[in-house]
C-alpha positions in Angstrom: -10.5 43.3 -144.8 -11.8 44.6 -141.6 -15.4 44.2 -142.8 -14.7 40.5 -143.8 -13.1 39.9 -140.4 -16.0 41.5 -138.7 -18.4 39.3 -140.7 -16.4 36.1 -139.9 -16.2 37.1 -136.3 -19.9 37.8 -136.2 -20.7 34.4 -137.8 -18.4 32.6 -135.4 -20.0 34.4 -132.5 -23.4 33.2 -133.5 -22.2 29.6 -134.1 -20.9 29.4 -130.5 -23.1 27.4 -128.1 -24.9 29.4 -125.5 -24.1 28.6 -121.9 -26.6 28.4 -119.1 -30.3 28.4 -119.9 -32.7 25.5 -119.2 -30.2 22.7 -119.2 -30.8 19.3 -120.9 -34.1 18.9 -122.7 -34.6 15.4 -121.4 -35.9 15.5 -117.8 -34.4 13.1 -115.2 -36.4 9.9 -114.7 -38.4 10.1 -111.5 -37.6 7.2 -109.2 -34.4 6.2 -111.1 -32.1 9.2 -110.7 -31.0 11.8 -113.2 -29.3 9.6 -115.8 -30.8 9.6 -119.2 -31.3 5.8 -119.5 -33.4 6.1 -122.7 -30.4 7.4 -124.7 -28.1 4.6 -123.7 -27.4 1.6 -126.0 -29.9 -1.3 -125.8 -28.9 -3.6 -122.9 -27.2 -0.9 -121.0 -30.0 1.3 -119.9 -29.8 0.4 -116.2 -32.4 -0.9 -113.7 -35.5 0.3 -115.6 -34.7 -1.8 -118.6 -34.1 -4.8 -116.3 -37.5 -4.2 -114.7 -39.2 -4.0 -118.1 -37.6 -7.3 -119.2 -38.8 -9.0 -116.0 -42.3 -7.6 -116.4 -42.4 -8.9 -120.0 -41.4 -12.3 -118.8 -44.0 -12.5 -116.1 -46.6 -11.2 -118.5 -45.9 -13.9 -121.0 -46.0 -16.5 -118.2 -49.4 -15.2 -117.0 -50.8 -15.3 -120.6 -50.0 -19.0 -120.8 -51.6 -19.7 -117.4 -54.7 -17.8 -118.3 -55.0 -19.8 -121.6 -55.0 -23.0 -119.5 -57.8 -21.8 -117.3 -59.8 -20.5 -120.3 -59.6 -24.0 -121.8 -60.7 -25.6 -118.5 -63.6 -23.1 -118.4 -64.7 -24.0 -121.9 -64.6 -27.7 -121.0 -66.5 -27.0 -117.8 -69.4 -25.2 -119.6 -69.6 -27.8 -122.4 -69.6 -30.7 -119.9 -72.5 -29.2 -117.9 -74.8 -29.9 -120.8 -73.6 -33.3 -121.8 -74.7 -36.7 -120.5 -75.7 -40.2 -121.8 -78.6 -42.0 -123.4 -80.4 -44.5 -121.2 -80.3 -47.8 -123.0 -83.7 -48.9 -121.6 -85.9 -45.8 -122.0 -83.9 -44.1 -124.7 -84.0 -40.8 -122.8 -81.1 -38.5 -122.8 -79.9 -38.0 -119.2 -77.7 -35.1 -118.1 -75.4 -36.6 -115.5 -74.1 -33.2 -114.2 -75.1 -32.7 -110.5 -74.5 -29.2 -109.1 -71.9 -29.2 -106.3 -72.6 -27.4 -103.0 -69.5 -25.5 -102.3 -67.8 -25.5 -98.9 -68.6 -22.3 -97.0 -64.9 -21.8 -96.2 -64.3 -20.7 -99.8 -65.8 -17.3 -98.9 -63.2 -16.9 -96.2 -60.4 -18.0 -98.5 -61.5 -15.5 -101.1 -61.4 -12.6 -98.6 -58.0 -13.8 -97.4 -56.6 -13.7 -100.9 -58.0 -10.3 -101.7 -56.6 -8.8 -98.5 -53.2 -10.4 -99.3 -53.2 -8.7 -102.7 -53.8 -5.4 -101.0 -50.8 -6.0 -98.6 -48.7 -7.1 -101.5 -49.4 -3.8 -103.3 -48.4 -1.9 -100.2 -45.1 -3.8 -100.2 -44.5 -3.1 -103.9 -45.2 0.6 -103.5 -42.8 1.0 -100.6 -39.8 -0.1 -102.6 -40.6 2.6 -105.2 -41.5 5.5 -102.9 -39.3 8.4 -104.0 -38.4 9.8 -100.6 -37.3 6.4 -99.4 -35.4 5.7 -102.6 -33.6 9.0 -102.3 -32.5 8.3 -98.7 -30.9 5.0 -99.9 -29.1 6.8 -102.7 -27.7 9.3 -100.2 -26.4 6.4 -98.0 -29.0 6.9 -95.2 -29.7 3.3 -94.6 -32.2 1.0 -96.3 -35.7 2.5 -95.6 -37.4 0.8 -98.5 -36.3 -2.5 -97.1 -37.6 -1.6 -93.6 -40.9 -0.4 -95.1 -41.6 -3.3 -97.5 -40.6 -6.3 -95.4 -43.6 -6.2 -93.0 -46.0 -6.1 -95.9 -44.3 -9.0 -97.6 -44.5 -11.0 -94.4 -48.2 -10.2 -94.1 -48.8 -11.4 -97.6 -46.9 -14.6 -97.0 -49.0 -15.3 -93.9 -52.3 -14.6 -95.7 -51.2 -16.7 -98.7 -50.4 -19.6 -96.5 -53.8 -19.2 -94.7 -55.5 -19.3 -98.1 -53.8 -22.6 -99.1 -54.6 -24.1 -95.7 -58.2 -23.0 -96.2 -58.3 -24.8 -99.5 -57.1 -28.0 -97.9 -60.0 -27.6 -95.4 -62.4 -27.2 -98.3 -61.2 -30.4 -100.0 -61.4 -32.3 -96.7 -64.9 -31.1 -96.2 -65.9 -32.5 -99.5 -64.2 -35.8 -98.7 -66.2 -36.0 -95.5 -69.4 -35.7 -97.6 -68.2 -38.5 -99.8 -67.4 -36.2 -102.7 -64.2 -37.1 -104.6 -62.5 -36.4 -107.9 -64.4 -39.1 -109.7 -67.8 -38.8 -107.9 -69.4 -36.5 -110.6 -68.2 -34.4 -113.5 -68.9 -31.3 -111.3 -66.7 -32.5 -108.5 -64.0 -33.4 -111.0 -63.9 -29.9 -112.4 -64.0 -28.4 -108.9 -60.9 -30.3 -107.8 -59.1 -29.7 -111.2 -59.7 -25.9 -111.1 -59.0 -25.4 -107.4 -56.0 -27.7 -107.5 -54.5 -26.1 -110.6 -54.9 -22.7 -109.0 -53.3 -23.8 -105.7 -50.3 -25.1 -107.7 -49.8 -21.8 -109.4 -50.4 -19.9 -106.2 -47.6 -22.0 -104.6 -45.4 -20.7 -107.3 -46.4 -17.2 -106.2 -45.4 -18.1 -102.6 -42.0 -19.1 -103.9 -41.7 -15.7 -105.6 -42.7 -13.9 -102.4 -40.1 -15.8 -100.4 -37.5 -14.8 -103.0 -38.6 -11.1 -102.7 -38.4 -11.4 -98.9 -35.0 -13.1 -99.0 -33.4 -10.4 -101.1 -34.9 -7.8 -98.7 -33.6 -9.6 -95.6 -30.1 -9.9 -97.2 -30.2 -6.2 -98.1 -29.4 -6.8 -101.7 -29.0 -3.7 -104.0 -32.1 -1.5 -104.3 -32.8 -2.3 -108.0 -32.7 -6.1 -107.2 -35.2 -5.6 -104.4 -37.4 -3.5 -106.6 -37.5 -6.0 -109.4 -38.1 -9.0 -107.0 -40.9 -7.2 -105.2 -42.5 -5.8 -108.4 -42.7 -9.0 -110.5 -43.8 -11.0 -107.4 -46.6 -8.4 -106.8 -47.9 -8.6 -110.4 -47.9 -12.4 -110.3 -49.7 -12.4 -107.0 -52.3 -9.9 -108.2 -53.0 -12.1 -111.2 -53.4 -15.2 -109.0 -55.9 -13.3 -106.8 -57.9 -12.1 -109.8 -57.8 -15.7 -111.2 -59.2 -17.1 -108.0 -62.0 -14.6 -107.9 -62.9 -15.7 -111.5 -62.8 -19.4 -110.5 -64.9 -18.8 -107.4 -67.6 -16.9 -109.4 -67.6 -19.6 -112.0 -68.0 -22.4 -109.5 -70.5 -20.5 -107.4 -72.8 -19.1 -110.1 -72.3 -21.3 -113.2 -73.4 -24.7 -112.0 
């Protein structure tokens, strides 16, 4: 009896969980606190899941935008080689006349590239771990203070870019170059105009990010607003560089 009790006791002792040791096997998520969001039910995993949903949404929107510009690029290249047959001589005449681009487009390109850099600084400030930790500890809103100046800088540079585009269009008008002047001018106005419309959408997103910052909304809201606005803005910057190279070197 005593041997059985000892065996049972020994088995029970080994089955008991050990206390202490290394702690949970899943490390805390850096930048989001020590909660194990990944093991929570879908839809209740906290701010990181919200951020992923917003990023997915902006990614799908950007894919659709890029498809539009890819289609315009294909039409641009095909139209360069097309023309008409002269009814008198029977010769095939290519009616595409290369367009001399306004010089201000170089300045506009630099402005947009610099604005993308300032936007990335704004995005990184709202995720800086020391600043985020201070906010969790109730020590003010340092991420807001650090990111707002960069957001403001991006808004100013983006506005300067759009104003520069207006100057470029006005320069062409002064030369007598309009939308229907030549196929090359038609594509110039279509490509730059479509990009300006989409960039204006990015300006709206930047104003949203700045507004939630000024109103001192919760940290995760400010992080999401700044993050998705930054990725959209970077995409618009890359898209413009692509358009500028196309117009400058493929003509």
